[in-house]
Each structure stands twice: as C-alpha cells, then as structure tokens.
TORKOL-4160 file (C-alpha; in steps of 0.2 Angstrom, whole numbers, padded with zeros to 4 digits, m for minus):
83
<pt num="1" X="0001" Y="0002" Z="m0001"/>
<pt num="2" X="0005" Y="0017" Z="m0006"/>
<pt num="3" X="0004" Y="0030" Z="0008"/>
<pt num="4" X="m0008" Y="0048" Z="m0004"/>
<pt num="5" X="0003" Y="0064" Z="0001"/>
<pt num="6" X="m0007" Y="0083" Z="m0001"/>
<pt num="7" X="0001" Y="0099" Z="0003"/>
<pt num="8" X="m0003" Y="0116" Z="0005"/>
<pt num="9" X="0013" Y="0121" Z="0000"/>
<pt num="10" X="0009" Y="0120" Z="m0017"/>
<pt num="11" X="m0005" Y="0132" Z="m0017"/>
<pt num="12" X="0002" Y="0146" Z="m0009"/>
<pt num="13" X="m0011" Y="0155" Z="0002"/>
<pt num="14" X="m0015" Y="0173" Z="0009"/>
<pt num="15" X="m0010" Y="0161" Z="0026"/>
<pt num="16" X="0008" Y="0157" Z="0019"/>
<pt num="17" X="0000" Y="0138" Z="0028"/>
<pt num="18" X="0014" Y="0127" Z="0025"/>
<pt num="19" X="0005" Y="0111" Z="0030"/>
<pt num="20" X="0007" Y="0093" Z="0023"/>
<pt num="21" X="m0006" Y="0078" Z="0027"/>
<pt num="22" X="m0003" Y="0060" Z="0022"/>
<pt num="23" X="m0011" Y="0045" Z="0023"/>
<pt num="24" X="m0012" Y="0027" Z="0020"/>
<pt num="25" X="m0030" Y="0027" Z="0014"/>
<pt num="26" X="m0036" Y="0039" Z="0000"/>
<pt num="27" X="m0053" Y="0040" Z="0013"/>
<pt num="28" X="m0042" Y="0043" Z="0027"/>
<pt num="29" X="m0032" Y="0059" Z="0021"/>
<pt num="30" X="m0047" Y="0067" Z="0009"/>
<pt num="31" X="m0058" Y="0068" Z="0027"/>
<pt num="32" X="m0039" Y="0074" Z="0035"/>
<pt num="33" X="m0039" Y="0089" Z="0018"/>
<pt num="34" X="m0056" Y="0095" Z="0021"/>
<pt num="35" X="m0057" Y="0096" Z="0038"/>
<pt num="36" X="m0044" Y="0106" Z="0036"/>
<pt num="37" X="m0049" Y="0115" Z="0020"/>
<pt num="38" X="m0068" Y="0121" Z="0032"/>
<pt num="39" X="m0059" Y="0126" Z="0046"/>
<pt num="40" X="m0042" Y="0135" Z="0041"/>
<pt num="41" X="m0046" Y="0141" Z="0023"/>
<pt num="42" X="m0066" Y="0144" Z="0028"/>
<pt num="43" X="m0070" Y="0132" Z="0010"/>
<pt num="44" X="m0088" Y="0126" Z="0011"/>
<pt num="45" X="m0087" Y="0106" Z="0011"/>
<pt num="46" X="m0094" Y="0101" Z="m0003"/>
<pt num="47" X="m0093" Y="0086" Z="m0014"/>
<pt num="48" X="m0084" Y="0099" Z="m0028"/>
<pt num="49" X="m0072" Y="0104" Z="m0013"/>
<pt num="50" X="m0071" Y="0082" Z="m0010"/>
<pt num="51" X="m0067" Y="0082" Z="m0027"/>
<pt num="52" X="m0052" Y="0094" Z="m0030"/>
<pt num="53" X="m0044" Y="0087" Z="m0015"/>
<pt num="54" X="m0043" Y="0070" Z="m0021"/>
<pt num="55" X="m0037" Y="0075" Z="m0041"/>
<pt num="56" X="m0021" Y="0085" Z="m0028"/>
<pt num="57" X="m0016" Y="0067" Z="m0020"/>
<pt num="58" X="0001" Y="0061" Z="m0026"/>
<pt num="59" X="0012" Y="0045" Z="m0020"/>
<pt num="60" X="0023" Y="0042" Z="m0007"/>
<pt num="61" X="0027" Y="0058" Z="0005"/>
<pt num="62" X="0028" Y="0076" Z="0003"/>
<pt num="63" X="0044" Y="0082" Z="0000"/>
<pt num="64" X="0054" Y="0090" Z="0017"/>
<pt num="65" X="0056" Y="0107" Z="0003"/>
<pt num="66" X="0046" Y="0112" Z="m0009"/>
<pt num="67" X="0055" Y="0112" Z="m0025"/>
<pt num="68" X="0057" Y="0133" Z="m0033"/>
<pt num="69" X="0048" Y="0139" Z="m0045"/>
<pt num="70" X="0032" Y="0130" Z="m0036"/>
<pt num="71" X="0014" Y="0134" Z="m0041"/>
<pt num="72" X="0005" Y="0149" Z="m0046"/>
<pt num="73" X="m0005" Y="0155" Z="m0028"/>
<pt num="74" X="m0020" Y="0153" Z="m0022"/>
<pt num="75" X="m0030" Y="0151" Z="m0006"/>
<pt num="76" X="m0020" Y="0133" Z="0001"/>
<pt num="77" X="m0029" Y="0117" Z="0000"/>
<pt num="78" X="m0044" Y="0117" Z="m0010"/>
<pt num="79" X="m0044" Y="0135" Z="m0022"/>
<pt num="80" X="m0054" Y="0133" Z="m0036"/>
<pt num="81" X="m0045" Y="0132" Z="m0048"/>
<pt num="82" X="m0054" Y="0146" Z="m0063"/>
<pt num="83" X="m0046" Y="0134" Z="m0078"/>
C-alpha cells in the first residue's frame, strides 16, 4: 500500500500555510484534507471540494522542502481553479 499526501505549500495562500497531510488510505486523507480546508481556509464542505482535493493527492510522502518555482498562488488546499 502506498501512502498518499497533499501539501498546502503547492498552493500558496495569504496565510502562508505550510501544512502537509499524509495517510495510508485515500478516505482517511480526504477527511483530514476536508477538515483542514474547512477550518483553516474557510472552504465549504461540498462534493466539488472533495473532488478537487482527491485530484491533488500524490503518492508517497511530502518532500521536506518544496521545489523552487512552485505553483501559482491560490487560496490553499481546495483552492478553486479558474481553468
């Protein structure tokens, strides 16, 4: 079984959130990511948020340091996309 993770540092926000979450199952990671997105980034828990979060999951563990030239600023985990 491969661990999954999601990392707020990939989606910089006004709060400069540096939280990275990992878990053994997608279900466990999804619940932790939803809880974080709602409580810290003030998103509404919705099917759309859950779908966006699942799409951001990666295999393995978050890196200690985010590679330089990260992604464009957003609003943290669960940031709505404009694409």
